[in-house]
mmCIF file of the N, C-alpha and C atoms, coordinates in Angstrom:
data_MODEL
# 
_entry.id   MODEL 
# 
loop_
_atom_site.group_PDB 
_atom_site.id 
_atom_site.type_symbol 
_atom_site.label_atom_id 
_atom_site.label_alt_id 
_atom_site.label_comp_id 
_atom_site.label_asym_id 
_atom_site.label_entity_id 
_atom_site.label_seq_id 
_atom_site.pdbx_PDB_ins_code 
_atom_site.Cartn_x 
_atom_site.Cartn_y 
_atom_site.Cartn_z 
_atom_site.occupancy 
_atom_site.B_iso_or_equiv 
_atom_site.pdbx_formal_charge 
_atom_site.auth_seq_id 
_atom_site.auth_comp_id 
_atom_site.auth_asym_id 
_atom_site.auth_atom_id 
_atom_site.pdbx_PDB_model_num 
ATOM 1   N N  . MET A 1 1  ? 0.834   -1.183  0.000   1.00 0.00 ? 1  MET A N  1 
ATOM 2   C CA . MET A 1 1  ? 0.000   0.000   0.000   1.00 0.00 ? 1  MET A CA 1 
ATOM 3   C C  . MET A 1 1  ? 0.885   1.255   0.000   1.00 0.00 ? 1  MET A C  1 
ATOM 4   N N  . PRO A 1 2  ? 0.397   2.303   -0.648  1.00 0.00 ? 2  PRO A N  1 
ATOM 5   C CA . PRO A 1 2  ? 1.163   3.543   -0.633  1.00 0.00 ? 2  PRO A CA 1 
ATOM 6   C C  . PRO A 1 2  ? 1.121   4.190   0.748   1.00 0.00 ? 2  PRO A C  1 
ATOM 7   N N  . VAL A 1 3  ? 2.108   5.000   1.034   1.00 0.00 ? 3  VAL A N  1 
ATOM 8   C CA . VAL A 1 3  ? 2.121   5.751   2.291   1.00 0.00 ? 3  VAL A CA 1 
ATOM 9   C C  . VAL A 1 3  ? 1.165   6.926   2.137   1.00 0.00 ? 3  VAL A C  1 
ATOM 10  N N  . LEU A 1 4  ? 0.298   7.110   3.126   1.00 0.00 ? 4  LEU A N  1 
ATOM 11  C CA . LEU A 1 4  ? -0.695  8.173   3.062   1.00 0.00 ? 4  LEU A CA 1 
ATOM 12  C C  . LEU A 1 4  ? -0.295  9.354   3.916   1.00 0.00 ? 4  LEU A C  1 
ATOM 13  N N  . PRO A 1 5  ? -0.664  10.570  3.478   1.00 0.00 ? 5  PRO A N  1 
ATOM 14  C CA . PRO A 1 5  ? -0.540  11.695  4.393   1.00 0.00 ? 5  PRO A CA 1 
ATOM 15  C C  . PRO A 1 5  ? -1.419  11.425  5.619   1.00 0.00 ? 5  PRO A C  1 
ATOM 16  N N  . ALA A 1 6  ? -1.015  11.905  6.773   1.00 0.00 ? 6  ALA A N  1 
ATOM 17  C CA . ALA A 1 6  ? -1.723  11.601  8.025   1.00 0.00 ? 6  ALA A CA 1 
ATOM 18  C C  . ALA A 1 6  ? -3.171  12.084  8.018   1.00 0.00 ? 6  ALA A C  1 
ATOM 19  N N  . ASP A 1 7  ? -3.504  13.098  7.206   1.00 0.00 ? 7  ASP A N  1 
ATOM 20  C CA . ASP A 1 7  ? -4.856  13.652  7.210   1.00 0.00 ? 7  ASP A CA 1 
ATOM 21  C C  . ASP A 1 7  ? -5.740  13.109  6.084   1.00 0.00 ? 7  ASP A C  1 
ATOM 22  N N  . LYS A 1 8  ? -5.308  12.059  5.359   1.00 0.00 ? 8  LYS A N  1 
ATOM 23  C CA . LYS A 1 8  ? -6.050  11.520  4.217   1.00 0.00 ? 8  LYS A CA 1 
ATOM 24  C C  . LYS A 1 8  ? -6.438  10.062  4.431   1.00 0.00 ? 8  LYS A C  1 
ATOM 25  N N  . GLY A 1 9  ? -7.438  9.616   3.691   1.00 0.00 ? 9  GLY A N  1 
ATOM 26  C CA . GLY A 1 9  ? -7.817  8.209   3.628   1.00 0.00 ? 9  GLY A CA 1 
ATOM 27  C C  . GLY A 1 9  ? -7.634  7.728   2.205   1.00 0.00 ? 9  GLY A C  1 
ATOM 28  N N  . CYS A 1 10 ? -7.694  6.417   1.989   1.00 0.00 ? 10 CYS A N  1 
ATOM 29  C CA . CYS A 1 10 ? -7.455  5.859   0.660   1.00 0.00 ? 10 CYS A CA 1 
ATOM 30  C C  . CYS A 1 10 ? -8.562  4.875   0.310   1.00 0.00 ? 10 CYS A C  1 
ATOM 31  N N  . PHE A 1 11 ? -9.141  5.025   -0.890  1.00 0.00 ? 11 PHE A N  1 
ATOM 32  C CA . PHE A 1 11 ? -10.107 4.073   -1.421  1.00 0.00 ? 11 PHE A CA 1 
ATOM 33  C C  . PHE A 1 11 ? -9.378  3.176   -2.402  1.00 0.00 ? 11 PHE A C  1 
ATOM 34  N N  . LEU A 1 12 ? -9.531  1.888   -2.273  1.00 0.00 ? 12 LEU A N  1 
ATOM 35  C CA . LEU A 1 12 ? -8.953  0.938   -3.225  1.00 0.00 ? 12 LEU A CA 1 
ATOM 36  C C  . LEU A 1 12 ? -10.100 0.166   -3.865  1.00 0.00 ? 12 LEU A C  1 
ATOM 37  N N  . PHE A 1 13 ? -10.436 0.504   -5.108  1.00 0.00 ? 13 PHE A N  1 
ATOM 38  C CA . PHE A 1 13 ? -11.474 -0.190  -5.853  1.00 0.00 ? 13 PHE A CA 1 
ATOM 39  C C  . PHE A 1 13 ? -10.813 -1.228  -6.739  1.00 0.00 ? 13 PHE A C  1 
ATOM 40  N N  . THR A 1 14 ? -11.314 -2.466  -6.715  1.00 0.00 ? 14 THR A N  1 
ATOM 41  C CA . THR A 1 14 ? -10.808 -3.516  -7.583  1.00 0.00 ? 14 THR A CA 1 
ATOM 42  C C  . THR A 1 14 ? -11.991 -4.088  -8.358  1.00 0.00 ? 14 THR A C  1 
ATOM 43  N N  . ASN A 1 15 ? -11.943 -3.971  -9.684  1.00 0.00 ? 15 ASN A N  1 
ATOM 44  C CA . ASN A 1 15 ? -13.025 -4.416  -10.548 1.00 0.00 ? 15 ASN A CA 1 
ATOM 45  C C  . ASN A 1 15 ? -12.720 -5.832  -11.032 1.00 0.00 ? 15 ASN A C  1 
ATOM 46  N N  . TYR A 1 16 ? -13.408 -6.824  -10.457 1.00 0.00 ? 16 TYR A N  1 
ATOM 47  C CA . TYR A 1 16 ? -13.251 -8.219  -10.867 1.00 0.00 ? 16 TYR A CA 1 
ATOM 48  C C  . TYR A 1 16 ? -14.266 -8.612  -11.944 1.00 0.00 ? 16 TYR A C  1 
ATOM 49  N N  . ILE A 1 17 ? -15.165 -7.699  -12.300 1.00 0.00 ? 17 ILE A N  1 
ATOM 50  C CA . ILE A 1 17 ? -16.174 -7.987  -13.315 1.00 0.00 ? 17 ILE A CA 1 
ATOM 51  C C  . ILE A 1 17 ? -15.567 -7.920  -14.709 1.00 0.00 ? 17 ILE A C  1 
ATOM 52  N N  . GLY A 1 18 ? -14.671 -6.953  -14.917 1.00 0.00 ? 18 GLY A N  1 
ATOM 53  C CA . GLY A 1 18 ? -14.016 -6.810  -16.206 1.00 0.00 ? 18 GLY A CA 1 
ATOM 54  C C  . GLY A 1 18 ? -14.658 -5.773  -17.100 1.00 0.00 ? 18 GLY A C  1 
ATOM 55  N N  . ASP A 1 19 ? -15.960 -5.551  -16.968 1.00 0.00 ? 19 ASP A N  1 
ATOM 56  C CA . ASP A 1 19 ? -16.636 -4.519  -17.735 1.00 0.00 ? 19 ASP A CA 1 
ATOM 57  C C  . ASP A 1 19 ? -16.350 -3.151  -17.129 1.00 0.00 ? 19 ASP A C  1 
ATOM 58  N N  . LYS A 1 20 ? -16.465 -2.117  -17.952 1.00 0.00 ? 20 LYS A N  1 
ATOM 59  C CA . LYS A 1 20 ? -16.282 -0.758  -17.448 1.00 0.00 ? 20 LYS A CA 1 
ATOM 60  C C  . LYS A 1 20 ? -17.414 -0.408  -16.479 1.00 0.00 ? 20 LYS A C  1 
ATOM 61  N N  . LEU A 1 21 ? -17.055 0.178   -15.360 1.00 0.00 ? 21 LEU A N  1 
ATOM 62  C CA . LEU A 1 21 ? -18.006 0.637   -14.360 1.00 0.00 ? 21 LEU A CA 1 
ATOM 63  C C  . LEU A 1 21 ? -17.846 2.137   -14.183 1.00 0.00 ? 21 LEU A C  1 
ATOM 64  N N  . LEU A 1 22 ? -18.916 2.817   -13.800 1.00 0.00 ? 22 LEU A N  1 
ATOM 65  C CA . LEU A 1 22 ? -18.836 4.227   -13.429 1.00 0.00 ? 22 LEU A CA 1 
ATOM 66  C C  . LEU A 1 22 ? -18.982 4.298   -11.917 1.00 0.00 ? 22 LEU A C  1 
ATOM 67  N N  . VAL A 1 23 ? -17.979 4.846   -11.239 1.00 0.00 ? 23 VAL A N  1 
ATOM 68  C CA . VAL A 1 23 ? -17.987 4.978   -9.779  1.00 0.00 ? 23 VAL A CA 1 
ATOM 69  C C  . VAL A 1 23 ? -18.140 6.458   -9.440  1.00 0.00 ? 23 VAL A C  1 
ATOM 70  N N  . THR A 1 24 ? -19.092 6.772   -8.557  1.00 0.00 ? 24 THR A N  1 
ATOM 71  C CA . THR A 1 24 ? -19.301 8.141   -8.097  1.00 0.00 ? 24 THR A CA 1 
ATOM 72  C C  . THR A 1 24 ? -19.170 8.166   -6.582  1.00 0.00 ? 24 THR A C  1 
ATOM 73  N N  . LEU A 1 25 ? -18.301 9.033   -6.078  1.00 0.00 ? 25 LEU A N  1 
ATOM 74  C CA . LEU A 1 25 ? -18.118 9.247   -4.637  1.00 0.00 ? 25 LEU A CA 1 
ATOM 75  C C  . LEU A 1 25 ? -18.679 10.615  -4.286  1.00 0.00 ? 25 LEU A C  1 
ATOM 76  N N  . THR A 1 26 ? -19.387 10.697  -3.157  1.00 0.00 ? 26 THR A N  1 
ATOM 77  C CA . THR A 1 26 ? -19.995 11.953  -2.724  1.00 0.00 ? 26 THR A CA 1 
ATOM 78  C C  . THR A 1 26 ? -19.757 12.153  -1.239  1.00 0.00 ? 26 THR A C  1 
ATOM 79  N N  . ASN A 1 27 ? -19.391 13.379  -0.868  1.00 0.00 ? 27 ASN A N  1 
ATOM 80  C CA . ASN A 1 27 ? -19.310 13.788  0.531   1.00 0.00 ? 27 ASN A CA 1 
ATOM 81  C C  . ASN A 1 27 ? -20.158 15.045  0.648   1.00 0.00 ? 27 ASN A C  1 
ATOM 82  N N  . GLU A 1 28 ? -21.398 14.887  1.153   1.00 0.00 ? 28 GLU A N  1 
ATOM 83  C CA . GLU A 1 28 ? -22.329 16.015  1.229   1.00 0.00 ? 28 GLU A CA 1 
ATOM 84  C C  . GLU A 1 28 ? -21.864 17.083  2.208   1.00 0.00 ? 28 GLU A C  1 
ATOM 85  N N  . GLU A 1 29 ? -21.165 16.686  3.274   1.00 0.00 ? 29 GLU A N  1 
ATOM 86  C CA . GLU A 1 29 ? -20.671 17.656  4.265   1.00 0.00 ? 29 GLU A CA 1 
ATOM 87  C C  . GLU A 1 29 ? -19.765 18.695  3.612   1.00 0.00 ? 29 GLU A C  1 
ATOM 88  N N  . ARG A 1 30 ? -18.970 18.272  2.643   1.00 0.00 ? 30 ARG A N  1 
ATOM 89  C CA . ARG A 1 30 ? -18.016 19.151  1.961   1.00 0.00 ? 30 ARG A CA 1 
ATOM 90  C C  . ARG A 1 30 ? -18.533 19.664  0.626   1.00 0.00 ? 30 ARG A C  1 
ATOM 91  N N  . GLY A 1 31 ? -19.715 19.188  0.200   1.00 0.00 ? 31 GLY A N  1 
ATOM 92  C CA . GLY A 1 31 ? -20.240 19.564  -1.099  1.00 0.00 ? 31 GLY A CA 1 
ATOM 93  C C  . GLY A 1 31 ? -19.370 19.029  -2.229  1.00 0.00 ? 31 GLY A C  1 
ATOM 94  N N  . TRP A 1 32 ? -18.857 17.815  -2.048  1.00 0.00 ? 32 TRP A N  1 
ATOM 95  C CA . TRP A 1 32 ? -17.873 17.233  -2.949  1.00 0.00 ? 32 TRP A CA 1 
ATOM 96  C C  . TRP A 1 32 ? -18.454 16.022  -3.655  1.00 0.00 ? 32 TRP A C  1 
ATOM 97  N N  . ASN A 1 33 ? -18.203 15.911  -4.972  1.00 0.00 ? 33 ASN A N  1 
ATOM 98  C CA . ASN A 1 33 ? -18.685 14.805  -5.776  1.00 0.00 ? 33 ASN A CA 1 
ATOM 99  C C  . ASN A 1 33 ? -17.648 14.525  -6.858  1.00 0.00 ? 33 ASN A C  1 
ATOM 100 N N  . PHE A 1 34 ? -17.296 13.243  -7.064  1.00 0.00 ? 34 PHE A N  1 
ATOM 101 C CA . PHE A 1 34 ? -16.275 12.874  -8.038  1.00 0.00 ? 34 PHE A CA 1 
ATOM 102 C C  . PHE A 1 34 ? -16.678 11.564  -8.696  1.00 0.00 ? 34 PHE A C  1 
ATOM 103 N N  . SER A 1 35 ? -16.623 11.517  -10.036 1.00 0.00 ? 35 SER A N  1 
ATOM 104 C CA . SER A 1 35 ? -16.939 10.301  -10.780 1.00 0.00 ? 35 SER A CA 1 
ATOM 105 C C  . SER A 1 35 ? -15.747 9.898   -11.635 1.00 0.00 ? 35 SER A C  1 
ATOM 106 N N  . PHE A 1 36 ? -15.573 8.585   -11.807 1.00 0.00 ? 36 PHE A N  1 
ATOM 107 C CA . PHE A 1 36 ? -14.505 8.086   -12.660 1.00 0.00 ? 36 PHE A CA 1 
ATOM 108 C C  . PHE A 1 36 ? -14.886 6.718   -13.220 1.00 0.00 ? 36 PHE A C  1 
ATOM 109 N N  . ASP A 1 37 ? -14.334 6.390   -14.405 1.00 0.00 ? 37 ASP A N  1 
ATOM 110 C CA . ASP A 1 37 ? -14.506 5.068   -14.997 1.00 0.00 ? 37 ASP A CA 1 
ATOM 111 C C  . ASP A 1 37 ? -13.517 4.110   -14.362 1.00 0.00 ? 37 ASP A C  1 
ATOM 112 N N  . LEU A 1 38 ? -13.989 2.935   -14.015 1.00 0.00 ? 38 LEU A N  1 
ATOM 113 C CA . LEU A 1 38 ? -13.133 1.892   -13.460 1.00 0.00 ? 38 LEU A CA 1 
ATOM 114 C C  . LEU A 1 38 ? -13.200 0.708   -14.414 1.00 0.00 ? 38 LEU A C  1 
ATOM 115 N N  . ARG A 1 39 ? -12.150 0.525   -15.178 1.00 0.00 ? 39 ARG A N  1 
ATOM 116 C CA . ARG A 1 39 ? -12.149 -0.510  -16.206 1.00 0.00 ? 39 ARG A CA 1 
ATOM 117 C C  . ARG A 1 39 ? -11.546 -1.820  -15.726 1.00 0.00 ? 39 ARG A C  1 
ATOM 118 N N  . ARG A 1 40 ? -10.558 -1.775  -14.892 1.00 0.00 ? 40 ARG A N  1 
ATOM 119 C CA . ARG A 1 40 ? -9.895  -3.030  -14.529 1.00 0.00 ? 40 ARG A CA 1 
ATOM 120 C C  . ARG A 1 40 ? -9.672  -3.173  -13.037 1.00 0.00 ? 40 ARG A C  1 
ATOM 121 N N  . TRP A 1 41 ? -8.572  -2.656  -12.568 1.00 0.00 ? 41 TRP A N  1 
ATOM 122 C CA . TRP A 1 41 ? -8.149  -3.063  -11.238 1.00 0.00 ? 41 TRP A CA 1 
ATOM 123 C C  . TRP A 1 41 ? -8.251  -2.002  -10.170 1.00 0.00 ? 41 TRP A C  1 
ATOM 124 N N  . ARG A 1 42 ? -7.314  -1.094  -10.095 1.00 0.00 ? 42 ARG A N  1 
ATOM 125 C CA . ARG A 1 42 ? -7.247  -0.267  -8.884  1.00 0.00 ? 42 ARG A CA 1 
ATOM 126 C C  . ARG A 1 42 ? -7.224  1.225   -9.204  1.00 0.00 ? 42 ARG A C  1 
ATOM 127 N N  . VAL A 1 43 ? -7.842  1.955   -8.300  1.00 0.00 ? 43 VAL A N  1 
ATOM 128 C CA . VAL A 1 43 ? -7.799  3.411   -8.334  1.00 0.00 ? 43 VAL A CA 1 
ATOM 129 C C  . VAL A 1 43 ? -7.580  3.864   -6.896  1.00 0.00 ? 43 VAL A C  1 
ATOM 130 N N  . PHE A 1 44 ? -6.689  4.809   -6.691  1.00 0.00 ? 44 PHE A N  1 
ATOM 131 C CA . PHE A 1 44 ? -6.389  5.280   -5.337  1.00 0.00 ? 44 PHE A CA 1 
ATOM 132 C C  . PHE A 1 44 ? -6.690  6.771   -5.178  1.00 0.00 ? 44 PHE A C  1 
ATOM 133 N N  . PRO A 1 45 ? -7.948  7.205   -5.233  1.00 0.00 ? 45 PRO A N  1 
ATOM 134 C CA . PRO A 1 45 ? -8.199  8.614   -4.923  1.00 0.00 ? 45 PRO A CA 1 
ATOM 135 C C  . PRO A 1 45 ? -7.981  8.848   -3.425  1.00 0.00 ? 45 PRO A C  1 
ATOM 136 N N  . LEU A 1 46 ? -7.326  9.913   -3.064  1.00 0.00 ? 46 LEU A N  1 
ATOM 137 C CA . LEU A 1 46 ? -7.088  10.245  -1.658  1.00 0.00 ? 46 LEU A CA 1 
ATOM 138 C C  . LEU A 1 46 ? -8.006  11.395  -1.250  1.00 0.00 ? 46 LEU A C  1 
ATOM 139 N N  . HIS A 1 47 ? -8.627  11.253  -0.086  1.00 0.00 ? 47 HIS A N  1 
ATOM 140 C CA . HIS A 1 47 ? -9.595  12.248  0.364   1.00 0.00 ? 47 HIS A CA 1 
ATOM 141 C C  . HIS A 1 47 ? -9.505  12.447  1.866   1.00 0.00 ? 47 HIS A C  1 
ATOM 142 N N  . GLY A 1 48 ? -10.095 13.520  2.327   1.00 0.00 ? 48 GLY A N  1 
ATOM 143 C CA . GLY A 1 48 ? -10.121 13.801  3.759   1.00 0.00 ? 48 GLY A CA 1 
ATOM 144 C C  . GLY A 1 48 ? -11.138 12.926  4.473   1.00 0.00 ? 48 GLY A C  1 
ATOM 145 N N  . PRO A 1 49 ? -11.043 12.860  5.796   1.00 0.00 ? 49 PRO A N  1 
ATOM 146 C CA . PRO A 1 49 ? -11.979 12.073  6.591   1.00 0.00 ? 49 PRO A CA 1 
ATOM 147 C C  . PRO A 1 49 ? -13.406 12.589  6.451   1.00 0.00 ? 49 PRO A C  1 
ATOM 148 N N  . GLY A 1 50 ? -14.377 11.713  6.696   1.00 0.00 ? 50 GLY A N  1 
ATOM 149 C CA . GLY A 1 50 ? -15.777 12.105  6.663   1.00 0.00 ? 50 GLY A CA 1 
ATOM 150 C C  . GLY A 1 50 ? -16.669 10.966  6.224   1.00 0.00 ? 50 GLY A C  1 
ATOM 151 N N  . HIS A 1 51 ? -17.953 11.291  6.049   1.00 0.00 ? 51 HIS A N  1 
ATOM 152 C CA . HIS A 1 51 ? -18.956 10.313  5.628   1.00 0.00 ? 51 HIS A CA 1 
ATOM 153 C C  . HIS A 1 51 ? -19.132 10.426  4.113   1.00 0.00 ? 51 HIS A C  1 
ATOM 154 N N  . TYR A 1 52 ? -19.029 9.293   3.411   1.00 0.00 ? 52 TYR A N  1 
ATOM 155 C CA . TYR A 1 52 ? -19.128 9.256   1.955   1.00 0.00 ? 52 TYR A CA 1 
ATOM 156 C C  . TYR A 1 52 ? -20.215 8.283   1.524   1.00 0.00 ? 52 TYR A C  1 
ATOM 157 N N  . THR A 1 53 ? -20.800 8.574   0.370   1.00 0.00 ? 53 THR A N  1 
ATOM 158 C CA . THR A 1 53 ? -21.670 7.609   -0.294  1.00 0.00 ? 53 THR A CA 1 
ATOM 159 C C  . THR A 1 53 ? -21.015 7.256   -1.623  1.00 0.00 ? 53 THR A C  1 
ATOM 160 N N  . THR A 1 54 ? -21.314 6.067   -2.114  1.00 0.00 ? 54 THR A N  1 
ATOM 161 C CA . THR A 1 54 ? -20.785 5.637   -3.397  1.00 0.00 ? 54 THR A CA 1 
ATOM 162 C C  . THR A 1 54 ? -21.906 5.035   -4.229  1.00 0.00 ? 54 THR A C  1 
ATOM 163 N N  . THR A 1 55 ? -21.835 5.286   -5.518  1.00 0.00 ? 55 THR A N  1 
ATOM 164 C CA . THR A 1 55 ? -22.736 4.667   -6.486  1.00 0.00 ? 55 THR A CA 1 
ATOM 165 C C  . THR A 1 55 ? -21.865 4.015   -7.547  1.00 0.00 ? 55 THR A C  1 
ATOM 166 N N  . ILE A 1 56 ? -22.137 2.756   -7.848  1.00 0.00 ? 56 ILE A N  1 
ATOM 167 C CA . ILE A 1 56 ? -21.402 2.032   -8.885  1.00 0.00 ? 56 ILE A CA 1 
ATOM 168 C C  . ILE A 1 56 ? -22.409 1.629   -9.953  1.00 0.00 ? 56 ILE A C  1 
ATOM 169 N N  . SER A 1 57 ? -22.194 2.137   -11.172 1.00 0.00 ? 57 SER A N  1 
ATOM 170 C CA . SER A 1 57 ? -23.138 1.920   -12.271 1.00 0.00 ? 57 SER A CA 1 
ATOM 171 C C  . SER A 1 57 ? -22.553 0.982   -13.317 1.00 0.00 ? 57 SER A C  1 
ATOM 172 N N  . HIS A 1 58 ? -23.387 0.075   -13.783 1.00 0.00 ? 58 HIS A N  1 
ATOM 173 C CA . HIS A 1 58 ? -23.066 -0.871  -14.850 1.00 0.00 ? 58 HIS A CA 1 
ATOM 174 C C  . HIS A 1 58 ? -24.305 -0.905  -15.747 1.00 0.00 ? 58 HIS A C  1 
ATOM 175 N N  . PRO A 1 59 ? -24.182 -1.212  -17.020 1.00 0.00 ? 59 PRO A N  1 
ATOM 176 C CA . PRO A 1 59 ? -25.387 -1.239  -17.873 1.00 0.00 ? 59 PRO A CA 1 
ATOM 177 C C  . PRO A 1 59 ? -26.506 -2.141  -17.352 1.00 0.00 ? 59 PRO A C  1 
ATOM 178 N N  . ASN A 1 60 ? -26.167 -3.178  -16.559 1.00 0.00 ? 60 ASN A N  1 
ATOM 179 C CA . ASN A 1 60 ? -27.183 -4.119  -16.085 1.00 0.00 ? 60 ASN A CA 1 
ATOM 180 C C  . ASN A 1 60 ? -27.572 -3.970  -14.621 1.00 0.00 ? 60 ASN A C  1 
ATOM 181 N N  . TRP A 1 61 ? -26.934 -3.082  -13.863 1.00 0.00 ? 61 TRP A N  1 
ATOM 182 C CA . TRP A 1 61 ? -27.273 -2.922  -12.454 1.00 0.00 ? 61 TRP A CA 1 
ATOM 183 C C  . TRP A 1 61 ? -26.712 -1.613  -11.894 1.00 0.00 ? 61 TRP A C  1 
ATOM 184 N N  . LEU A 1 62 ? -27.156 -1.267  -10.699 1.00 0.00 ? 62 LEU A N  1 
ATOM 185 C CA . LEU A 1 62 ? -26.728 -0.055  -10.011 1.00 0.00 ? 62 LEU A CA 1 
ATOM 186 C C  . LEU A 1 62 ? -26.561 -0.396  -8.539  1.00 0.00 ? 62 LEU A C  1 
ATOM 187 N N  . GLY A 1 63 ? -25.429 -0.046  -7.937  1.00 0.00 ? 63 GLY A N  1 
ATOM 188 C CA . GLY A 1 63 ? -25.179 -0.339  -6.529  1.00 0.00 ? 63 GLY A CA 1 
ATOM 189 C C  . GLY A 1 63 ? -24.912 0.934   -5.742  1.00 0.00 ? 63 GLY A C  1 
ATOM 190 N N  . HIS A 1 64 ? -25.318 0.942   -4.478  1.00 0.00 ? 64 HIS A N  1 
ATOM 191 C CA . HIS A 1 64 ? -25.117 2.097   -3.595  1.00 0.00 ? 64 HIS A CA 1 
ATOM 192 C C  . HIS A 1 64 ? -24.505 1.628   -2.278  1.00 0.00 ? 64 HIS A C  1 
ATOM 193 N N  . GLY A 1 65 ? -23.754 2.502   -1.634  1.00 0.00 ? 65 GLY A N  1 
ATOM 194 C CA . GLY A 1 65 ? -23.192 2.189   -0.326  1.00 0.00 ? 65 GLY A CA 1 
ATOM 195 C C  . GLY A 1 65 ? -22.840 3.458   0.428   1.00 0.00 ? 65 GLY A C  1 
ATOM 196 N N  . GLU A 1 66 ? -22.606 3.316   1.723   1.00 0.00 ? 66 GLU A N  1 
ATOM 197 C CA . GLU A 1 66 ? -22.189 4.416   2.584   1.00 0.00 ? 66 GLU A CA 1 
ATOM 198 C C  . GLU A 1 66 ? -21.049 3.938   3.461   1.00 0.00 ? 66 GLU A C  1 
ATOM 199 N N  . PHE A 1 67 ? -20.123 4.833   3.803   1.00 0.00 ? 67 PHE A N  1 
ATOM 200 C CA . PHE A 1 67 ? -19.000 4.478   4.649   1.00 0.00 ? 67 PHE A CA 1 
ATOM 201 C C  . PHE A 1 67 ? -18.381 5.728   5.234   1.00 0.00 ? 67 PHE A C  1 
ATOM 202 N N  . ASP A 1 68 ? -17.634 5.546   6.308   1.00 0.00 ? 68 ASP A N  1 
ATOM 203 C CA . ASP A 1 68 ? -16.894 6.632   6.944   1.00 0.00 ? 68 ASP A CA 1 
ATOM 204 C C  . ASP A 1 68 ? -15.410 6.427   6.698   1.00 0.00 ? 68 ASP A C  1 
ATOM 205 N N  . VAL A 1 69 ? -14.737 7.499   6.343   1.00 0.00 ? 69 VAL A N  1 
ATOM 206 C CA . VAL A 1 69 ? -13.298 7.471   6.092   1.00 0.00 ? 69 VAL A CA 1 
ATOM 207 C C  . VAL A 1 69 ? -12.581 8.093   7.286   1.00 0.00 ? 69 VAL A C  1 
ATOM 208 N N  . GLU A 1 70 ? -11.579 7.393   7.791   1.00 0.00 ? 70 GLU A N  1 
ATOM 209 C CA . GLU A 1 70 ? -10.738 7.909   8.865   1.00 0.00 ? 70 GLU A CA 1 
ATOM 210 C C  . GLU A 1 70 ? -9.377  8.254   8.294   1.00 0.00 ? 70 GLU A C  1 
ATOM 211 N N  . ALA A 1 71 ? -8.766  9.290   8.824   1.00 0.00 ? 71 ALA A N  1 
ATOM 212 C CA . ALA A 1 71 ? -7.436  9.700   8.373   1.00 0.00 ? 71 ALA A CA 1 
ATOM 213 C C  . ALA A 1 71 ? -6.450  8.548   8.521   1.00 0.00 ? 71 ALA A C  1 
ATOM 214 N N  . GLY A 1 72 ? -5.635  8.323   7.483   1.00 0.00 ? 72 GLY A N  1 
ATOM 215 C CA . GLY A 1 72 ? -4.600  7.286   7.510   1.00 0.00 ? 72 GLY A CA 1 
ATOM 216 C C  . GLY A 1 72 ? -5.083  5.869   7.282   1.00 0.00 ? 72 GLY A C  1 
ATOM 217 N N  . LYS A 1 73 ? -6.390  5.677   6.982   1.00 0.00 ? 73 LYS A N  1 
ATOM 218 C CA . LYS A 1 73 ? -6.937  4.326   6.800   1.00 0.00 ? 73 LYS A CA 1 
ATOM 219 C C  . LYS A 1 73 ? -7.134  4.008   5.325   1.00 0.00 ? 73 LYS A C  1 
ATOM 220 N N  . HIS A 1 74 ? -7.048  2.717   4.976   1.00 0.00 ? 74 HIS A N  1 
ATOM 221 C CA . HIS A 1 74 ? -7.316  2.209   3.638   1.00 0.00 ? 74 HIS A CA 1 
ATOM 222 C C  . HIS A 1 74 ? -8.670  1.516   3.646   1.00 0.00 ? 74 HIS A C  1 
ATOM 223 N N  . LEU A 1 75 ? -9.526  1.833   2.686   1.00 0.00 ? 75 LEU A N  1 
ATOM 224 C CA . LEU A 1 75 ? -10.797 1.138   2.510   1.00 0.00 ? 75 LEU A CA 1 
ATOM 225 C C  . LEU A 1 75 ? -10.735 0.346   1.217   1.00 0.00 ? 75 LEU A C  1 
ATOM 226 N N  . ARG A 1 76 ? -11.117 -0.942  1.252   1.00 0.00 ? 76 ARG A N  1 
ATOM 227 C CA . ARG A 1 76 ? -11.047 -1.799  0.071   1.00 0.00 ? 76 ARG A CA 1 
ATOM 228 C C  . ARG A 1 76 ? -12.467 -2.080  -0.441  1.00 0.00 ? 76 ARG A C  1 
ATOM 229 N N  . PHE A 1 77 ? -12.622 -1.982  -1.750  1.00 0.00 ? 77 PHE A N  1 
ATOM 230 C CA . PHE A 1 77 ? -13.889 -2.245  -2.405  1.00 0.00 ? 77 PHE A CA 1 
ATOM 231 C C  . PHE A 1 77 ? -13.687 -3.247  -3.533  1.00 0.00 ? 77 PHE A C  1 
ATOM 232 N N  . PRO A 1 78 ? -13.751 -4.556  -3.255  1.00 0.00 ? 78 PRO A N  1 
ATOM 233 C CA . PRO A 1 78 ? -13.703 -5.534  -4.341  1.00 0.00 ? 78 PRO A CA 1 
ATOM 234 C C  . PRO A 1 78 ? -15.082 -5.574  -4.997  1.00 0.00 ? 78 PRO A C  1 
ATOM 235 N N  . ILE A 1 79 ? -15.141 -5.404  -6.298  1.00 0.00 ? 79 ILE A N  1 
ATOM 236 C CA . ILE A 1 79 ? -16.402 -5.412  -7.033  1.00 0.00 ? 79 ILE A CA 1 
ATOM 237 C C  . ILE A 1 79 ? -16.459 -6.725  -7.809  1.00 0.00 ? 79 ILE A C  1 
ATOM 238 N N  . VAL A 1 80 ? -17.398 -7.597  -7.405  1.00 0.00 ? 80 VAL A N  1 
ATOM 239 C CA . VAL A 1 80 ? -17.486 -8.932  -8.006  1.00 0.00 ? 80 VAL A CA 1 
ATOM 240 C C  . VAL A 1 80 ? -18.915 -9.158  -8.514  1.00 0.00 ? 80 VAL A C  1 
ATOM 241 N N  . GLY A 1 81 ? -19.065 -10.055 -9.482  1.00 0.00 ? 81 GLY A N  1 
ATOM 242 C CA . GLY A 1 81 ? -20.378 -10.420 -9.971  1.00 0.00 ? 81 GLY A CA 1 
ATOM 243 C C  . GLY A 1 81 ? -21.057 -11.389 -9.023  1.00 0.00 ? 81 GLY A C  1 
ATOM 244 N N  . ARG A 1 82 ? -22.350 -11.497 -9.141  1.00 0.00 ? 82 ARG A N  1 
ATOM 245 C CA . ARG A 1 82 ? -23.113 -12.460 -8.325  1.00 0.00 ? 82 ARG A CA 1 
ATOM 246 C C  . ARG A 1 82 ? -23.701 -13.505 -9.230  1.00 0.00 ? 82 ARG A C  1 
ATOM 247 N N  . SER A 1 83 ? -23.776 -14.722 -8.720  1.00 0.00 ? 83 SER A N  1 
ATOM 248 C CA . SER A 1 83 ? -24.371 -15.792 -9.527  1.00 0.00 ? 83 SER A CA 1 
ATOM 249 C C  . SER A 1 83 ? -25.779 -16.094 -9.047  1.00 0.00 ? 83 SER A C  1 
# 
């Protein structure tokens, strides 16, 4: 894992589906919203602590989640298909 600044958290998204996904992160407290395409493996956006929501979009489904980020912590998001 990369070394983080003491005041940041790290999101690690891993796309095991293989198809392109659209990931949107939102922090309403800060009025912050960021979207990116996740095609394969990992993305490491660094952000400040707080409460975040995430939306993961695929042509066949839509997923939502909520989580809290703590300074200096890594959060892992493995994205897998369901049978």
